[in-house]
All heavy atoms as a GROMACS GRO file, in nm:
protein
  601
    1MET      N    1   9.632  12.146   9.739
    1MET     CA    2   9.550  12.076   9.836
    1MET      C    3   9.612  12.077   9.975
    1MET      O    4   9.553  12.040  10.067
    1MET     CB    5   9.534  11.930   9.794
    1MET     CG    6   9.469  11.910   9.657
    1MET     SD    7   9.290  11.885   9.652
    1MET     CE    8   9.218  12.033   9.686
    2ALA      N    9   9.738  12.114   9.987
    2ALA     CA   10   9.811  12.107  10.115
    2ALA      C   11   9.749  12.205  10.215
    2ALA      O   12   9.710  12.315  10.182
    2ALA     CB   13   9.959  12.141  10.096
    3ASN      N   14   9.741  12.157  10.337
    3ASN     CA   15   9.687  12.236  10.447
    3ASN      C   16   9.788  12.239  10.558
    3ASN      O   17   9.840  12.136  10.598
    3ASN     CB   18   9.557  12.172  10.493
    3ASN     CG   19   9.483  12.258  10.594
    3ASN    OD1   20   9.530  12.364  10.640
    3ASN    ND2   21   9.364  12.213  10.637
    4SER      N   22   9.821  12.358  10.611
    4SER     CA   23   9.923  12.367  10.712
    4SER      C   24   9.881  12.307  10.847
    4SER      O   25   9.962  12.265  10.927
    4SER     CB   26   9.964  12.514  10.731
    4SER     OG   27   9.854  12.586  10.777
    5LYS      N   28   9.750  12.301  10.871
    5LYS     CA   29   9.696  12.243  10.994
    5LYS      C   30   9.667  12.097  10.973
    5LYS      O   31   9.603  12.062  10.872
    5LYS     CB   32   9.574  12.318  11.041
    5LYS     CG   33   9.608  12.458  11.093
    5LYS     CD   34   9.486  12.543  11.117
    5LYS     CE   35   9.387  12.478  11.208
    5LYS     NZ   36   9.273  12.563  11.240
    6GLU      N   37   9.707  12.015  11.071
    6GLU     CA   38   9.673  11.875  11.059
    6GLU      C   39   9.521  11.855  11.086
    6GLU      O   40   9.473  11.910  11.184
    6GLU     CB   41   9.758  11.794  11.157
    6GLU     CG   42   9.745  11.643  11.142
    6GLU     CD   43   9.840  11.571  11.235
    6GLU    OE1   44   9.856  11.612  11.348
    6GLU    OE2   45   9.894  11.469  11.190
    7SER      N   46   9.454  11.778  11.006
    7SER     CA   47   9.312  11.757  11.025
    7SER      C   48   9.284  11.658  11.136
    7SER      O   49   9.370  11.581  11.177
    7SER     CB   50   9.249  11.709  10.894
    7SER     OG   51   9.283  11.575  10.870
    8VAL      N   52   9.163  11.657  11.183
    8VAL     CA   53   9.115  11.561  11.284
    8VAL      C   54   9.134  11.422  11.229
    8VAL      O   55   9.177  11.332  11.302
    8VAL     CB   56   8.970  11.592  11.323
    8VAL    CG1   57   8.916  11.481  11.413
    8VAL    CG2   58   8.955  11.726  11.386
    9VAL      N   59   9.104  11.399  11.107
    9VAL     CA   60   9.116  11.268  11.040
    9VAL      C   61   9.264  11.223  11.044
    9VAL      O   62   9.291  11.107  11.078
    9VAL     CB   63   9.061  11.267  10.898
    9VAL    CG1   64   9.085  11.131  10.830
    9VAL    CG2   65   8.915  11.300  10.899
   10GLN      N   66   9.357  11.311  11.013
   10GLN     CA   67   9.497  11.274  11.012
   10GLN      C   68   9.545  11.244  11.154
   10GLN      O   69   9.619  11.151  11.173
   10GLN     CB   70   9.582  11.388  10.953
   10GLN     CG   71   9.565  11.402  10.808
   10GLN     CD   72   9.630  11.526  10.750
   10GLN    OE1   73   9.614  11.634  10.808
   10GLN    NE2   74   9.706  11.511  10.644
   11LYS      N   75   9.497  11.319  11.253
   11LYS     CA   76   9.532  11.293  11.395
   11LYS      C   77   9.481  11.154  11.436
   11LYS      O   78   9.551  11.079  11.500
   11LYS     CB   79   9.479  11.400  11.485
   11LYS     CG   80   9.552  11.532  11.471
   11LYS     CD   81   9.488  11.636  11.565
   11LYS     CE   82   9.556  11.769  11.544
   11LYS     NZ   83   9.492  11.874  11.625
   12LYS      N   84   9.358  11.126  11.400
   12LYS     CA   85   9.296  10.994  11.435
   12LYS      C   86   9.370  10.882  11.362
   12LYS      O   87   9.389  10.774  11.420
   12LYS     CB   88   9.149  10.995  11.406
   12LYS     CG   89   9.072  11.079  11.506
   12LYS     CD   90   8.924  11.068  11.483
   12LYS     CE   91   8.853  11.155  11.588
   12LYS     NZ   92   8.727  11.094  11.633
   13ALA      N   93   9.408  10.903  11.239
   13ALA     CA   94   9.479  10.801  11.163
   13ALA      C   95   9.614  10.772  11.229
   13ALA      O   96   9.656  10.656  11.236
   13ALA     CB   97   9.494  10.840  11.016
   14PHE      N   98   9.681  10.878  11.271
   14PHE     CA   99   9.813  10.859  11.337
   14PHE      C  100   9.795  10.782  11.470
   14PHE      O  101   9.869  10.687  11.496
   14PHE     CB  102   9.880  10.994  11.368
   14PHE     CG  103  10.013  10.979  11.434
   14PHE    CD1  104  10.122  10.943  11.360
   14PHE    CD2  105  10.024  10.999  11.568
   14PHE    CE1  106  10.247  10.925  11.425
   14PHE    CE2  107  10.146  10.984  11.633
   14PHE     CZ  108  10.258  10.949  11.560
   15ALA      N  109   9.696  10.821  11.547
   15ALA     CA  110   9.669  10.746  11.673
   15ALA      C  111   9.637  10.602  11.648
   15ALA      O  112   9.680  10.512  11.722
   15ALA     CB  113   9.557  10.818  11.752
   16PHE      N  114   9.561  10.576  11.541
   16PHE     CA  115   9.524  10.442  11.505
   16PHE      C  116   9.648  10.363  11.466
   16PHE      O  117   9.664  10.247  11.502
   16PHE     CB  118   9.421  10.439  11.391
   16PHE     CG  119   9.375  10.304  11.354
   16PHE    CD1  120   9.280  10.235  11.434
   16PHE    CD2  121   9.419  10.239  11.240
   16PHE    CE1  122   9.237  10.110  11.400
   16PHE    CE2  123   9.377  10.113  11.208
   16PHE     CZ  124   9.284  10.049  11.288
   17ALA      N  125   9.736  10.425  11.390
   17ALA     CA  126   9.862  10.359  11.350
   17ALA      C  127   9.944  10.323  11.472
   17ALA      O  128  10.000  10.213  11.480
   17ALA     CB  129   9.942  10.448  11.256
   18VAL      N  130   9.952  10.411  11.569
   18VAL     CA  131  10.027  10.384  11.693
   18VAL      C  132   9.968  10.262  11.766
   18VAL      O  133  10.036  10.170  11.809
   18VAL     CB  134  10.034  10.507  11.786
   18VAL    CG1  135  10.088  10.472  11.922
   18VAL    CG2  136  10.115  10.617  11.720
   19ARG      N  137   9.833  10.262  11.776
   19ARG     CA  138   9.765  10.148  11.838
   19ARG      C  139   9.788  10.016  11.762
   19ARG      O  140   9.802   9.912  11.816
   19ARG     CB  141   9.618  10.175  11.857
   19ARG     CG  142   9.590  10.280  11.963
   19ARG     CD  143   9.440  10.292  12.005
   19ARG     NE  144   9.346  10.284  11.897
   19ARG     CZ  145   9.296  10.387  11.829
   19ARG    NH1  146   9.337  10.509  11.860
   19ARG    NH2  147   9.205  10.369  11.739
   20THR      N  148   9.787  10.030  11.628
   20THR     CA  149   9.812   9.912  11.544
   20THR      C  150   9.950   9.857  11.565
   20THR      O  151   9.967   9.734  11.577
   20THR     CB  152   9.796   9.948  11.394
   20THR    OG1  153   9.661   9.997  11.376
   20THR    CG2  154   9.816   9.830  11.306
   21VAL      N  155  10.050   9.942  11.575
   21VAL     CA  156  10.188   9.897  11.601
   21VAL      C  157  10.195   9.825  11.737
   21VAL      O  158  10.257   9.717  11.752
   21VAL     CB  159  10.287  10.014  11.594
   21VAL    CG1  160  10.423   9.970  11.645
   21VAL    CG2  161  10.299  10.064  11.451
   22ASN      N  162  10.129   9.885  11.838
   22ASN     CA  163  10.130   9.820  11.969
   22ASN      C  164  10.060   9.684  11.966
   22ASN      O  165  10.107   9.587  12.032
   22ASN     CB  166  10.070   9.914  12.073
   22ASN     CG  167  10.156  10.033  12.104
   22ASN    OD1  168  10.280  10.025  12.092
   22ASN    ND2  169  10.094  10.144  12.139
   23LEU      N  170   9.949   9.676  11.893
   23LEU     CA  171   9.878   9.553  11.882
   23LEU      C  172   9.966   9.447  11.809
   23LEU      O  173   9.973   9.331  11.852
   23LEU     CB  174   9.748   9.570  11.803
   23LEU     CG  175   9.669   9.444  11.770
   23LEU    CD1  176   9.628   9.368  11.898
   23LEU    CD2  177   9.543   9.483  11.689
   24TYR      N  178  10.030   9.491  11.706
   24TYR     CA  179  10.125   9.404  11.630
   24TYR      C  180  10.227   9.341  11.726
   24TYR      O  181  10.257   9.223  11.720
   24TYR     CB  182  10.190   9.482  11.517
   24TYR     CG  183  10.308   9.405  11.448
   24TYR    CD1  184  10.279   9.304  11.358
   24TYR    CD2  185  10.436   9.433  11.485
   24TYR    CE1  186  10.382   9.238  11.300
   24TYR    CE2  187  10.541   9.366  11.422
   24TYR     CZ  188  10.514   9.268  11.331
   24TYR     OH  189  10.617   9.197  11.272
   25LYS      N  190  10.289   9.427  11.806
   25LYS     CA  191  10.390   9.385  11.901
   25LYS      C  192  10.333   9.273  11.995
   25LYS      O  193  10.396   9.171  12.017
   25LYS     CB  194  10.447   9.496  11.984
   25LYS     CG  195  10.535   9.590  11.907
   25LYS     CD  196  10.579   9.707  11.995
   25LYS     CE  197  10.658   9.811  11.918
   25LYS     NZ  198  10.693   9.925  12.006
   26GLY      N  199  10.214   9.297  12.042
   26GLY     CA  200  10.148   9.200  12.130
   26GLY      C  201  10.113   9.068  12.055
   26GLY      O  202  10.129   8.963  12.115
   27LEU      N  203  10.071   9.078  11.936
   27LEU     CA  204  10.041   8.961  11.855
   27LEU      C  205  10.166   8.877  11.836
   27LEU      O  206  10.165   8.751  11.845
   27LEU     CB  207   9.978   8.994  11.721
   27LEU     CG  208   9.839   9.055  11.727
   27LEU    CD1  209   9.798   9.103  11.589
   27LEU    CD2  210   9.738   8.958  11.780
   28VAL      N  211  10.276   8.944  11.804
   28VAL     CA  212  10.403   8.870  11.777
   28VAL      C  213  10.450   8.803  11.908
   28VAL      O  214  10.492   8.687  11.908
   28VAL     CB  215  10.513   8.969  11.721
   28VAL    CG1  216  10.648   8.903  11.721
   28VAL    CG2  217  10.472   9.012  11.586
   29GLU      N  218  10.438   8.874  12.018
   29GLU     CA  219  10.475   8.814  12.147
   29GLU      C  220  10.391   8.693  12.181
   29GLU      O  221  10.440   8.596  12.246
   29GLU     CB  222  10.463   8.918  12.258
   29GLU     CG  223  10.569   9.029  12.257
   29GLU     CD  224  10.540   9.133  12.360
   29GLU    OE1  225  10.447   9.123  12.440
   29GLU    OE2  226  10.619   9.234  12.358
   30ASN      N  227  10.266   8.693  12.139
   30ASN     CA  228  10.175   8.581  12.170
   30ASN      C  229  10.172   8.478  12.057
   30ASN      O  230  10.085   8.394  12.050
   30ASN     CB  231  10.036   8.631  12.197
   30ASN     CG  232  10.027   8.704  12.328
   30ASN    OD1  233  10.069   8.655  12.429
   30ASN    ND2  234   9.980   8.827  12.328
   31LYS      N  235  10.270   8.488  11.968
   31LYS     CA  236  10.292   8.390  11.862
   31LYS      C  237  10.172   8.371  11.767
   31LYS      O  238  10.143   8.263  11.724
   31LYS     CB  239  10.330   8.257  11.922
   31LYS     CG  240  10.454   8.271  12.014
   31LYS     CD  241  10.537   8.147  12.019
   31LYS     CE  242  10.647   8.148  12.117
   31LYS     NZ  243  10.733   8.255  12.121
   32VAL      N  244  10.103   8.480  11.737
   32VAL     CA  245   9.999   8.477  11.632
   32VAL      C  246  10.069   8.457  11.502
   32VAL      O  247  10.184   8.508  11.480
   32VAL     CB  248   9.919   8.610  11.635
   32VAL    CG1  249   9.833   8.624  11.514
   32VAL    CG2  250   9.837   8.619  11.761
   33PRO      N  251  10.011   8.391  11.403
   33PRO     CA  252  10.079   8.370  11.274
   33PRO      C  253  10.134   8.503  11.220
   33PRO      O  254  10.063   8.605  11.215
   33PRO     CB  255   9.968   8.316  11.188
   33PRO     CG  256   9.880   8.241  11.282
   33PRO     CD  257   9.883   8.326  11.410
   34VAL      N  258  10.261   8.498  11.184
   34VAL     CA  259  10.332   8.618  11.141
   34VAL      C  260  10.264   8.686  11.021
   34VAL      O  261  10.252   8.813  11.018
   34VAL     CB  262  10.480   8.586  11.106
   34VAL    CG1  263  10.551   8.707  11.057
   34VAL    CG2  264  10.549   8.531  11.234
   35LYS      N  265  10.219   8.611  10.925
   35LYS     CA  266  10.157   8.671  10.804
   35LYS      C  267  10.035   8.758  10.842
   35LYS      O  268  10.016   8.865  10.791
   35LYS     CB  269  10.116   8.564  10.705
   35LYS     CG  270  10.229   8.492  10.644
   35LYS     CD  271  10.247   8.548  10.506
   35LYS     CE  272  10.354   8.465  10.434
   35LYS     NZ  273  10.410   8.537  10.325
   36MET      N  274   9.955   8.706  10.934
   36MET     CA  275   9.834   8.781  10.978
   36MET      C  276   9.875   8.911  11.048
   36MET      O  277   9.820   9.018  11.024
   36MET     CB  278   9.747   8.695  11.070
   36MET     CG  279   9.675   8.583  10.999
   36MET     SD  280   9.584   8.479  11.113
   36MET     CE  281   9.474   8.594  11.190
   37ALA      N  282   9.972   8.899  11.141
   37ALA     CA  283  10.013   9.017  11.215
   37ALA      C  284  10.077   9.122  11.122
   37ALA      O  285  10.053   9.241  11.137
   37ALA     CB  286  10.113   8.978  11.324
   38GLU      N  287  10.158   9.076  11.026
   38GLU     CA  288  10.222   9.167  10.934
   38GLU      C  289  10.120   9.236  10.842
   38GLU      O  290  10.131   9.361  10.817
   38GLU     CB  291  10.323   9.096  10.848
   38GLU     CG  292  10.448   9.060  10.922
   38GLU     CD  293  10.551   8.984  10.844
   38GLU    OE1  294  10.519   8.936  10.731
   38GLU    OE2  295  10.663   8.968  10.893
   39GLN      N  296  10.017   9.165  10.798
   39GLN     CA  297   9.914   9.226  10.717
   39GLN      C  298   9.835   9.335  10.793
   39GLN      O  299   9.810   9.442  10.740
   39GLN     CB  300   9.820   9.122  10.661
   39GLN     CG  301   9.718   9.179  10.561
   39GLN     CD  302   9.785   9.254  10.445
   39GLN    OE1  303   9.887   9.212  10.391
   39GLN    NE2  304   9.725   9.368  10.407
   40LEU      N  305   9.807   9.304  10.918
   40LEU     CA  306   9.742   9.404  11.005
   40LEU      C  307   9.828   9.529  11.017
   40LEU      O  308   9.781   9.640  11.008
   40LEU     CB  309   9.714   9.342  11.141
   40LEU     CG  310   9.658   9.444  11.245
   40LEU    CD1  311   9.521   9.485  11.210
   40LEU    CD2  312   9.668   9.386  11.385
   41LEU      N  313   9.957   9.509  11.039
   41LEU     CA  314  10.052   9.621  11.052
   41LEU      C  315  10.051   9.705  10.927
   41LEU      O  316  10.047   9.828  10.932
   41LEU     CB  317  10.189   9.566  11.086
   41LEU     CG  318  10.299   9.676  11.107
   41LEU    CD1  319  10.268   9.760  11.230
   41LEU    CD2  320  10.433   9.609  11.118
   42LYS      N  321  10.062   9.639  10.814
   42LYS     CA  322  10.070   9.710  10.683
   42LYS      C  323   9.941   9.793  10.658
   42LYS      O  324   9.950   9.910  10.625
   42LYS     CB  325  10.095   9.615  10.569
   42LYS     CG  326  10.234   9.560  10.567
   42LYS     CD  327  10.247   9.460  10.452
   42LYS     CE  328  10.380   9.394  10.452
   42LYS     NZ  329  10.397   9.294  10.344
   43SER      N  330   9.826   9.730  10.670
   43SER     CA  331   9.703   9.799  10.637
   43SER      C  332   9.669   9.906  10.742
   43SER      O  333   9.623  10.017  10.707
   43SER     CB  334   9.586   9.704  10.622
   43SER     OG  335   9.563   9.633  10.744
   44GLY      N  336   9.699   9.876  10.869
   44GLY     CA  337   9.670   9.975  10.976
   44GLY      C  338   9.755  10.102  10.970
   44GLY      O  339   9.709  10.209  11.006
   45THR      N  340   9.876  10.087  10.926
   45THR     CA  341   9.966  10.203  10.921
   45THR      C  342   9.956  10.276  10.787
   45THR      O  343   9.998  10.393  10.778
   45THR     CB  344  10.112  10.162  10.947
   45THR    OG1  345  10.152  10.063  10.859
   45THR    CG2  346  10.125  10.114  11.090
   46SER      N  347   9.906  10.210  10.684
   46SER     CA  348   9.904  10.277  10.552
   46SER      C  349   9.786  10.377  10.540
   46SER      O  350   9.785  10.458  10.452
   46SER     CB  351   9.896  10.176  10.440
   46SER     OG  352   9.769  10.114  10.439
   47ILE      N  353   9.691  10.367  10.634
   47ILE     CA  354   9.578  10.463  10.628
   47ILE      C  355   9.628  10.605  10.641
   47ILE      O  356   9.599  10.688  10.558
   47ILE     CB  357   9.479  10.433  10.744
   47ILE    CG1  358   9.421  10.291  10.726
   47ILE    CG2  359   9.368  10.539  10.749
   47ILE    CD1  360   9.344  10.240  10.849
   48GLY      N  361   9.709  10.630  10.739
   48GLY     CA  362   9.759  10.765  10.762
   48GLY      C  363   9.858  10.805  10.651
   48GLY      O  364   9.862  10.922  10.610
   49ALA      N  365   9.937  10.709  10.607
   49ALA     CA  366  10.031  10.745  10.498
   49ALA      C  367   9.961  10.787  10.375
   49ALA      O  368  10.004  10.883  10.311
   49ALA     CB  369  10.120  10.620  10.470
   50ASN      N  370   9.851  10.719  10.340
   50ASN     CA  371   9.780  10.758  10.218
   50ASN      C  372   9.706  10.891  10.240
   50ASN      O  373   9.690  10.973  10.143
   50ASN     CB  374   9.681  10.647  10.178
   50ASN     CG  375   9.750  10.536  10.105
   50ASN    OD1  376   9.811  10.561  10.004
   50ASN    ND2  377   9.745  10.419  10.162
   51LEU      N  378   9.658  10.917  10.362
   51LEU     CA  379   9.598  11.048  10.389
   51LEU      C  380   9.701  11.156  10.374
   51LEU      O  381   9.670  11.266  10.323
   51LEU     CB  382   9.534  11.053  10.526
   51LEU     CG  383   9.407  10.970  10.541
   51LEU    CD1  384   9.365  10.968  10.687
   51LEU    CD2  385   9.297  11.026  10.453
   52GLU      N  386   9.823  11.136  10.416
   52GLU     CA  387   9.928  11.238  10.400
   52GLU      C  388   9.957  11.261  10.253
   52GLU      O  389   9.974  11.374  10.209
   52GLU     CB  390  10.058  11.195  10.474
   52GLU     CG  391  10.051  11.209  10.621
   52GLU     CD  392  10.039  11.354  10.663
   52GLU    OE1  393  10.100  11.446  10.603
   52GLU    OE2  394   9.963  11.381  10.762
   53GLU      N  395   9.960  11.152  10.174
   53GLU     CA  396   9.981  11.169  10.033
   53GLU      C  397   9.863  11.244   9.969
   53GLU      O  398   9.886  11.323   9.875
   53GLU     CB  399   9.995  11.032   9.965
   53GLU     CG  400  10.132  10.969   9.989
   53GLU     CD  401  10.152  10.842   9.902
   53GLU    OE1  402  10.104  10.843   9.790
   53GLU    OE2  403  10.217  10.750   9.953
   54ALA      N  404   9.742  11.218  10.016
   54ALA     CA  405   9.626  11.290   9.963
   54ALA      C  406   9.639  11.438   9.989
   54ALA      O  407   9.609  11.522   9.899
   54ALA     CB  408   9.500  11.236  10.027
   55THR      N  409   9.682  11.472  10.108
   55THR     CA  410   9.698  11.616  10.144
   55THR      C  411   9.797  11.686  10.051
   55THR      O  412   9.780  11.803  10.021
   55THR     CB  413   9.742  11.627  10.290
   55THR    OG1  414   9.645  11.561  10.372
   55THR    CG2  415   9.754  11.772  10.331
   56GLY      N  416   9.898  11.612  10.010
   56GLY     CA  417   9.999  11.675   9.922
   56GLY      C  418   9.966  11.652   9.777
   56GLY      O  419  10.054  11.683   9.690
   57GLY      N  420   9.847  11.609   9.744
   57GLY     CA  421   9.811  11.580   9.605
   57GLY      C  422   9.816  11.707   9.516
   57GLY      O  423   9.794  11.819   9.566
   58TYR      N  424   9.833  11.685   9.389
   58TYR     CA  425   9.839  11.797   9.292
   58TYR      C  426   9.702  11.841   9.245
   58TYR      O  427   9.683  11.952   9.198
   58TYR     CB  428   9.924  11.759   9.172
   58TYR     CG  429  10.068  11.736   9.207
   58TYR    CD1  430  10.126  11.612   9.206
   58TYR    CD2  431  10.149  11.845   9.245
   58TYR    CE1  432  10.256  11.590   9.238
   58TYR    CE2  433  10.281  11.828   9.279
   58TYR     CZ  434  10.335  11.700   9.276
   58TYR     OH  435  10.466  11.683   9.308
   59SER      N  436   9.602  11.753   9.256
   59SER     CA  437   9.473  11.786   9.205
   59SER      C  438   9.366  11.725   9.294
   59SER      O  439   9.394  11.639   9.377
   59SER     CB  440   9.455  11.728   9.064
   59SER     OG  441   9.459  11.586   9.068
   60ARG      N  442   9.243  11.766   9.275
   60ARG     CA  443   9.128  11.708   9.347
   60ARG      C  444   9.115  11.558   9.317
   60ARG      O  445   9.083  11.481   9.403
   60ARG     CB  446   8.999  11.782   9.314
   60ARG     CG  447   8.993  11.922   9.373
   60ARG     CD  448   8.859  11.983   9.339
   60ARG     NE  449   8.858  12.120   9.384
   60ARG     CZ  450   8.804  12.159   9.501
   60ARG    NH1  451   8.757  12.070   9.581
   60ARG    NH2  452   8.805  12.287   9.536
   61LYS      N  453   9.141  11.528   9.194
   61LYS     CA  454   9.129  11.387   9.150
   61LYS      C  455   9.230  11.300   9.223
   61LYS      O  456   9.198  11.193   9.272
   61LYS     CB  457   9.147  11.375   8.999
   61LYS     CG  458   9.118  11.241   8.941
   61LYS     CD  459   9.125  11.244   8.791
   61LYS     CE  460   9.096  11.107   8.733
   61LYS     NZ  461   9.099  11.104   8.583
   62GLU      N  462   9.356  11.350   9.232
   62GLU     CA  463   9.456  11.272   9.304
   62GLU      C  464   9.424  11.261   9.454
   62GLU      O  465   9.439  11.162   9.516
   62GLU     CB  466   9.594  11.338   9.287
   62GLU     CG  467   9.708  11.261   9.349
   62GLU     CD  468   9.844  11.326   9.330
   62GLU    OE1  469   9.852  11.429   9.265
   62GLU    OE2  470   9.938  11.268   9.382
   63PHE      N  471   9.377  11.376   9.509
   63PHE     CA  472   9.334  11.380   9.648
   63PHE      C  473   9.226  11.269   9.672
   63PHE      O  474   9.235  11.194   9.768
   63PHE     CB  475   9.282  11.515   9.686
   63PHE     CG  476   9.224  11.524   9.824
   63PHE    CD1  477   9.304  11.542   9.933
   63PHE    CD2  478   9.086  11.517   9.843
   63PHE    CE1  479   9.252  11.553  10.064
   63PHE    CE2  480   9.032  11.523   9.968
   63PHE     CZ  481   9.112  11.539  10.080
   64ALA      N  482   9.126  11.271   9.590
   64ALA     CA  483   9.015  11.176   9.608
   64ALA      C  484   9.060  11.031   9.593
   64ALA      O  485   9.020  10.943   9.670
   64ALA     CB  486   8.904  11.206   9.503
   65ALA      N  487   9.151  11.007   9.502
   65ALA     CA  488   9.201  10.869   9.480
   65ALA      C  489   9.274  10.821   9.604
   65ALA      O  490   9.256  10.701   9.647
   65ALA     CB  491   9.290  10.863   9.362
   66LYS      N  492   9.354  10.902   9.666
   66LYS     CA  493   9.430  10.864   9.786
   66LYS      C  494   9.339  10.844   9.906
   66LYS      O  495   9.362  10.758   9.990
   66LYS     CB  496   9.540  10.967   9.820
   66LYS     CG  497   9.649  10.978   9.717
   66LYS     CD  498   9.729  10.849   9.705
   66LYS     CE  499   9.840  10.865   9.607
   66LYS     NZ  500   9.920  10.743   9.593
   67VAL      N  501   9.238  10.926   9.918
   67VAL     CA  502   9.141  10.910  10.027
   67VAL      C  503   9.067  10.780  10.013
   67VAL      O  504   9.044  10.710  10.112
   67VAL     CB  505   9.044  11.032  10.034
   67VAL    CG1  506   8.932  11.007  10.135
   67VAL    CG2  507   9.121  11.158  10.076
   68VAL      N  508   9.030  10.746   9.890
   68VAL     CA  509   8.961  10.616   9.867
   68VAL      C  510   9.056  10.501   9.905
   68VAL      O  511   9.008  10.401   9.966
   68VAL     CB  512   8.919  10.604   9.719
   68VAL    CG1  513   8.872  10.466   9.685
   68VAL    CG2  514   8.804  10.702   9.695
   69ILE      N  515   9.180  10.510   9.874
   69ILE     CA  516   9.276  10.406   9.915
   69ILE      C  517   9.282  10.395  10.066
   69ILE      O  518   9.280  10.284  10.120
   69ILE     CB  519   9.417  10.431   9.855
   69ILE    CG1  520   9.413  10.417   9.703
   69ILE    CG2  521   9.521  10.336   9.916
   69ILE    CD1  522   9.539  10.463   9.634
   70SER      N  523   9.284  10.506  10.133
   70SER     CA  524   9.285  10.505  10.282
   70SER      C  525   9.159  10.437  10.334
   70SER      O  526   9.168  10.357  10.429
   70SER     CB  527   9.292  10.646  10.337
   70SER     OG  528   9.417  10.705  10.310
   71TYR      N  529   9.048  10.465  10.273
   71TYR     CA  530   8.922  10.404  10.316
   71TYR      C  531   8.928  10.251  10.299
   71TYR      O  532   8.886  10.176  10.384
   71TYR     CB  533   8.803  10.461  10.235
   71TYR     CG  534   8.675  10.395  10.259
   71TYR    CD1  535   8.608  10.407  10.380
   71TYR    CD2  536   8.619  10.311  10.161
   71TYR    CE1  537   8.485  10.344  10.403
   71TYR    CE2  538   8.498  10.245  10.186
   71TYR     CZ  539   8.433  10.262  10.305
   71TYR     OH  540   8.314  10.198  10.329
   72LYS      N  541   8.980  10.209  10.183
   72LYS     CA  542   8.993  10.063  10.161
   72LYS      C  543   9.085   9.998  10.261
   72LYS      O  544   9.057   9.886  10.308
   72LYS     CB  545   9.039  10.039  10.017
   72LYS     CG  546   8.938  10.070   9.912
   72LYS     CD  547   8.992  10.044   9.772
   72LYS     CE  548   8.886  10.073   9.670
   72LYS     NZ  549   8.938  10.045   9.532
   73GLU      N  550   9.193  10.062  10.295
   73GLU     CA  551   9.287  10.010  10.397
   73GLU      C  552   9.221  10.002  10.531
   73GLU      O  553   9.240   9.905  10.606
   73GLU     CB  554   9.414  10.096  10.402
   73GLU     CG  555   9.500  10.090  10.280
   73GLU     CD  556   9.562   9.952  10.251
   73GLU    OE1  557   9.569   9.870  10.343
   73GLU    OE2  558   9.608   9.931  10.138
   74ALA      N  559   9.138  10.100  10.564
   74ALA     CA  560   9.067  10.099  10.694
   74ALA      C  561   8.967   9.982  10.695
   74ALA      O  562   8.960   9.911  10.798
   74ALA     CB  563   8.992  10.232  10.710
   75ARG      N  564   8.896   9.956  10.584
   75ARG     CA  565   8.807   9.842  10.583
   75ARG      C  566   8.883   9.711  10.590
   75ARG      O  567   8.839   9.615  10.657
   75ARG     CB  568   8.726   9.845  10.450
   75ARG     CG  569   8.619   9.951  10.451
   75ARG     CD  570   8.530   9.946  10.327
   75ARG     NE  571   8.484   9.810  10.302
   75ARG     CZ  572   8.362   9.764  10.339
   75ARG    NH1  573   8.281   9.841  10.408
   75ARG    NH2  574   8.326   9.644  10.312
   76GLU      N  575   8.999   9.703  10.530
   76GLU     CA  576   9.080   9.582  10.535
   76GLU      C  577   9.127   9.553  10.679
   76GLU      O  578   9.139   9.441  10.720
   76GLU     CB  579   9.199   9.593  10.442
   76GLU     CG  580   9.286   9.469  10.439
   76GLU     CD  581   9.398   9.479  10.341
   76GLU    OE1  582   9.389   9.552  10.242
   76GLU    OE2  583   9.502   9.413  10.369
   77THR      N  584   9.157   9.663  10.750
   77THR     CA  585   9.213   9.651  10.884
   77THR      C  586   9.105   9.606  10.983
   77THR      O  587   9.138   9.535  11.078
   77THR     CB  588   9.272   9.787  10.935
   77THR    OG1  589   9.369   9.824  10.836
   77THR    CG2  590   9.340   9.771  11.064
   78ARG      N  591   8.982   9.643  10.962
   78ARG     CA  592   8.880   9.607  11.064
   78ARG      C  593   8.854   9.462  11.061
   78ARG      O  594   8.873   9.376  11.110
   78ARG     CB  595   8.752   9.677  11.052
   78ARG     CG  596   8.684   9.698  10.932
   78ARG     CD  597   8.547   9.745  10.938
   78ARG     NE  598   8.483   9.672  10.831
   78ARG     CZ  599   8.362   9.685  10.792
   78ARG    NH1  600   8.280   9.756  10.853
   78ARG    NH2  601   8.321   9.619  10.688
   0.00000   0.00000   0.00000
């Protein structure tokens, strides 16, 4: 399943993770409850991580499972 070229989805997930980290920093500076900020950070950055795992999956089934996890993390982040 591995692809040598990074997909548009992976690029967007990485950009989203960078924006999420910057948002997290701003939330912490503005004293937003830490648990909320940390959960946002975890779910926002795990989207790309799970997509990377999907790309390296051994089978279509494993690929699909990781993509579904990424989708769920994206929904949790919004």
